[in-house]
N, C-alpha and C positions, 0 to 999 in steps of 0.2 A: 504494500500500500504506500502511495506517495506521501511522504511526511508533510509536504507543504499544502496538502488539501486543507489542513486546518487554517492556514493563513487566509483562505478565501471563504471560510465559513462552514467547513465540513469537519468540525472538531468533535462534536458530540453525537451526531446521528450516523456518521459513517465510521464505524469502529472495526470492521472486519473485512476480510477479502470478499466475503459474500456481499456485503453492502456495496463495496466498490464495483463488483461485477454488475449488480443491479443498476448502479449509477451509470456505468459505461454503456450498458445495454440501452438505457434511456437516451444517451447521447447519440448512439448509433442509429436509433429509430427516429429521434426527434431533434436532429441537429439544426442549428440556426444558419450555419455556413459550411460549405463543402468545396474543397479544391481537389481536382484530379490532374495528375501529371503523368502522361503516358510515356513509357520507355521508347527508345529509338526503334525497337523491333515491333512495338505495338502489342506485344503479348502480355505485358504487365503494366501496372500503373501504381503510382504512389498516391494514396488517398489520405486526405486530411479533413477531419470533421470537427467542428467547434460548436459549443453551446454556451451561451451566457447565463449566469446565475445571479446577476446583479449588474450595476453600471460598470462596464469595462472589466469585469472579472468572469472567468469561465474555465472550462476544461477543454483541452484539445486532444483528440484521439487520432493517432496516425498508424498507418499500416500499408500492406501491399494488397492490391486487387488483381486477381488472375482468373483463369477459367473456372477455378474451383471455389471462388468466392473471396471474401475479405479475410485477411490474416492480420490480426492486431500485433503491432510491434511495440508500441509504447504510448503512454499518455502523460499529460502534465497539466497542472493548474497554471493559469497565467493572469497577468494584469496588463491590460492595454495601456501603455504609457501615452503621454501627450507631448507634443512639441518634438524638437530635435535636440538630442543630448550632445552628439558629437558628429563632426564631419570628417573625422580621420579615416584612413583606409582600414578595411576589415579583412581578416583572413578567416576562412571557415573550414573546420575539419570535422570528420565523423568522430563521435565519442567511442572510446574503446569498448565500453560496456554495452553498446547497442547501436541502433540505427539513427539515433538523434544526433544533433549537430551542436558544435561549440564554436563561438566566434571569439576572435582575439583582436584587440584594438589597442594601439599605443597612443595614449592621450597625455600630453605633457602636464596637464593640470593635476594628475594623480601621481605620476612618477613611477608607476609600474604598469606592466601590460595588463589591460583589463580583459578578463576572460568571462564570457557570458553564455548563457543557454539561449540558443536561437529559437525565437518564438514563431517564425514563419518559414518552416522548412519547405513547404510546397512552393513558395515563391522562389526560394533559393534553388530548388531542384529544377524548376522551370527555366531560370536564368542560366543554370549550368548546362541544361540540355540544349538551349539555344546558343550557348557559347557567347553570351553577351557580357559576362562579368567583367572582363578586362577592358571593355569599351565604355563602361559606365562609371560615373562618379556617384557614390552612395553616401547616405547619411544613416545614422543609427539612433533609435529611440530606446533608451534604457528604462527599466522598471524593476522593482524589487518586491519580493514576498518575504515577510519576517515572521518568526515564531516566538521571539522574545525581544523586548525593547523597553526603554525607559525614556520618559520625558524629562528634560533638564531645562532649568531656567536659562534665559539668554544672557550673553555678556553685553553690558551697556556700551553702546558705540555711538559716535557722532558722525555727521556727514563727512568730516575730514578723514576719519579713520576708514570709513567704508570706501571712499575714493582711493585712499592709499592701498587698501587691500585689492581693489580692482586693478590698479596699476601694477601691483606686485605680481598677481596671477598672469597678467598680460606679458610682463617682462620675463617672467620665469618660463612661460610657454615658448617665447622667442629663443631664450637661452638653451632650453632643452632641445628644441629643434636644431639649433646650431651645433650643439654637442653631439647629437645623433649623426650629423653630417661630418663629424671629425674635427670641428673647430676647437683647437687646443685651448684658446683663450676662454671660450665658453665653459669648457670642462673644468678648468682651474677656477673660474669664477663661481660655478655651482658648488664645487668642493669647499671653497672658502666660506660660501654662504651657509652651507650645511654645518660646518664647524662652528660658525658664529651662533647659529640657532641653537645648537646643542649646548654651547657654553652659556647662552642666555637662559635656557630652560633649567640647566643645572643650578644656576644662582636663584632664580625666581621660585622654583618648586619647593625650596626650603621654607618659604614664608607665605606662599600663596597656594590656593587650591588649583590643581592641575587643569580642571575644566574652565577656570577663569582665564588661564593662559592660552590653552589650546581651544580655539573657537570651532574648528571643524577638522575632521580627518576621514580618510578612506584607505583602508588597509586590508590585505588578505586575511582570512580567518579559517583556522582548522585545516583539515586534510582535503576538503573539496575545493577544487580550483576556482569555482564560480561563486563561492561564498565570501562575503566581505563584512568587516566590522566598520560601521560608519557612524559619524556624528555630523549633523547638518541642521541648518535653520529651516523651520517649517514656514513655507510661504503660502500654503493653501491647505485646508483641512476640512473634511466632510465625513459625516457618519452615514453608512449605508447598511442594507440588510441583504443577506443571502436569500433569494426568492425560494430556494428549495428547503433550507433548514431554518430560516428566520433568525440566524445568528447575527449579532451586531459586529460590524467591521469598521475600521477607520481607513480612509484613503487620504494620503497626504502627498503634497509636492514638497520635496526637500532640496535645498540648495547646499551642496557639499563640495568643497574644494573647487569652486567655480563651475561645477556641473549641476544641472537641474534635472531631476527625474522623479517619478511617482513611486510611492511605496504603499502596500496594503498589509494590514495586520488585524488579527482577531482581537476584539476588545478585551477578551480574557487574558491575552498574552502581553498586554501593554500596561506598564506601571506608570501612573500619572495621567493627567488630562491634557491631551494635545490641543494646541491653539497656535494661531499665526504668531510668529515671533519667537516662540519657544523652540527648543532643540530636540531633535529625535536622535537617540543613541541606541543602536541595536545591530543585530546581525541580519543580513539580507541575503537571499538567493538572487543573484543578479541575472536578469533576463534582458534580451535585446531583440528589437525588431529592425531588420535592415530595410530601409526605404529605397527601393530600386526606382530610379527615374524612368518614366514612361517614354 
């Protein structure tokens, strides 16, 4: 059973594999959206079926369709994100554990390669089949599902500090891009900057609370490559309900390390009351939808 079903409201009513099978059977019979991508020989097809269970939350069922019928390969809960998170190039690979896909994106705002679970595999398979991937510039919309998180009060900031932070992220992105291209001066500058930050933190943490010094972070978490521990400012928050289970969920837009993306969490798993301006701190399963230009 997929552990992140709880994040979209299937925490109390779907507790066994039998419950999951009934749920997936309902999706197969009563899907809201369906995508079919035929193989080059026309004998097989990749089939993707989705059903929404609330605003922008649902379950996607994927498998192979042949002359003998549909063969389920995997399923996953998802949150449809809003806007565009990054315009950096993306590489996509098959996951070792099955037929799902993983995306990798290098974004200078984070400092590490972002690894995410691909939300729209049918679109990717179609683009691959048509051999259009290398010809197109793509953007990516990130979103996250969380199983445990805490709401933290914000750090008091003025307009000057916010503008300085924006300039810092912009300049750092430029420096990181230059360092990737082998610019020795940029590499040395980034190294000195990291050493200065470490020295500053070491001094301040003796007398100040860590989360008053660190405003936001985005870092890998645990053994799974697409899970991250994040802290960011909530810019939008709404409470929704799962139409199938009636469980209460929170959907939030979070600004983290200069990136903006949506997060969904079950109310039972969130400590504190979310509101615009407060901070979300928790572990997320990072998903991404690649937006292919038409």
